[in-house]
C-alpha positions as CSV (number, residue, x, y, z in Angstrom):
1,X,-175.1,66.9,-40.8
2,X,-177.2,64.0,-39.3
3,X,-175.8,61.9,-36.0
4,X,-176.1,58.4,-36.1
5,X,-175.4,56.4,-33.0
6,X,-175.7,58.8,-30.4
7,X,-176.4,58.2,-26.7
8,X,-178.6,59.4,-24.5
9,X,-178.3,63.1,-24.1
10,X,-176.1,64.5,-21.6
11,X,-177.0,67.4,-19.3
12,X,-174.5,70.6,-18.3
13,X,-174.4,69.0,-15.5
14,X,-172.9,66.0,-16.6
15,X,-170.3,67.6,-19.2
16,X,-169.3,69.6,-15.6
17,X,-168.4,66.4,-14.2
18,X,-166.8,65.1,-17.1
19,X,-164.4,68.9,-17.1
20,X,-163.9,67.9,-13.5
21,X,-162.6,64.2,-14.0
22,X,-160.5,65.4,-16.7
23,X,-159.3,68.5,-15.8
24,X,-159.8,71.1,-18.7
25,X,-162.7,73.0,-20.2
26,X,-164.0,71.6,-22.7
27,X,-164.0,74.0,-26.1
28,X,-167.7,75.5,-26.6
29,X,-168.1,74.0,-29.5
30,X,-167.4,70.6,-28.4
31,X,-169.7,71.3,-25.6
32,X,-172.9,72.5,-27.8
33,X,-172.3,69.1,-29.4
34,X,-172.3,67.3,-26.5
35,X,-175.8,68.6,-25.6
36,X,-176.9,68.8,-28.6
37,X,-176.1,64.6,-30.4
38,X,-173.8,63.5,-27.4
39,X,-171.0,61.7,-29.5
40,X,-172.2,59.1,-32.9
41,X,-171.1,59.1,-36.7
42,X,-172.1,61.7,-39.1
43,X,-173.9,60.2,-41.6
44,X,-172.6,61.5,-44.3
45,X,-168.1,60.7,-42.6
46,X,-166.1,62.0,-45.8
47,X,-166.0,65.8,-46.0
48,X,-163.3,68.0,-47.9
49,X,-160.8,70.3,-45.9
50,X,-162.3,74.0,-46.8
51,X,-158.9,75.3,-46.2
52,X,-156.6,73.2,-48.4
53,X,-159.3,71.0,-50.6
54,X,-158.5,67.6,-49.2
55,X,-160.5,65.0,-48.1
56,X,-161.1,63.8,-44.6
57,X,-163.1,61.0,-42.5
58,X,-164.7,60.9,-39.3
59,X,-166.1,57.9,-37.5
60,X,-166.8,58.3,-33.8
61,X,-166.8,61.3,-31.8
62,X,-166.3,60.5,-27.9
63,X,-169.9,60.4,-26.0
64,X,-170.4,61.4,-21.9
65,X,-171.9,57.6,-21.1
66,X,-170.0,55.4,-18.7
67,X,-171.9,52.2,-20.6
68,X,-170.5,53.6,-24.1
69,X,-167.3,52.5,-25.9
70,X,-166.7,55.9,-26.5
71,X,-167.2,57.5,-23.6
72,X,-165.0,60.8,-23.2
73,X,-163.3,59.6,-19.7
74,X,-162.6,55.8,-20.9
75,X,-161.6,57.4,-24.2
76,X,-159.4,59.5,-22.2
77,X,-157.2,56.8,-19.5
78,X,-156.9,54.5,-23.1
79,X,-154.8,57.4,-25.1
80,X,-153.4,59.5,-22.3
81,X,-149.9,58.8,-23.1
82,X,-150.0,59.3,-27.0
83,X,-152.0,62.5,-26.7
84,X,-150.1,65.8,-27.7
85,X,-150.3,68.5,-24.3
86,X,-153.2,70.6,-26.2
87,X,-155.4,67.1,-26.9
88,X,-157.3,66.7,-23.2
89,X,-154.1,64.9,-22.2
C-alpha cells in the first residue's frame, strides 16, 4: 500500500515530543508508520476486514506536523472530548 500526501519525515525525537505532549505512548505499529510515512491517505482507501469480510474506508491518517490540518496534536485538541479514554484521550 502506498500513502499519498504524507508530511515530511518525522524523527524519533519528534514522536517522543508528541507522546509527552499527549501524555501517552503511541503503539509500536503507529510509531513505525509515522517514521516511515508520517500521515497521508492510502492510494486504495477501501479495505476488507479479515475477521468479518466487511468493508472499511480509511480517508486520512494523522501526522506529526504542526503546519498540517491532520497534525496529531491538533486533532487531539479538537476531538479528545468525543473519544473513548482508550483512544488517546
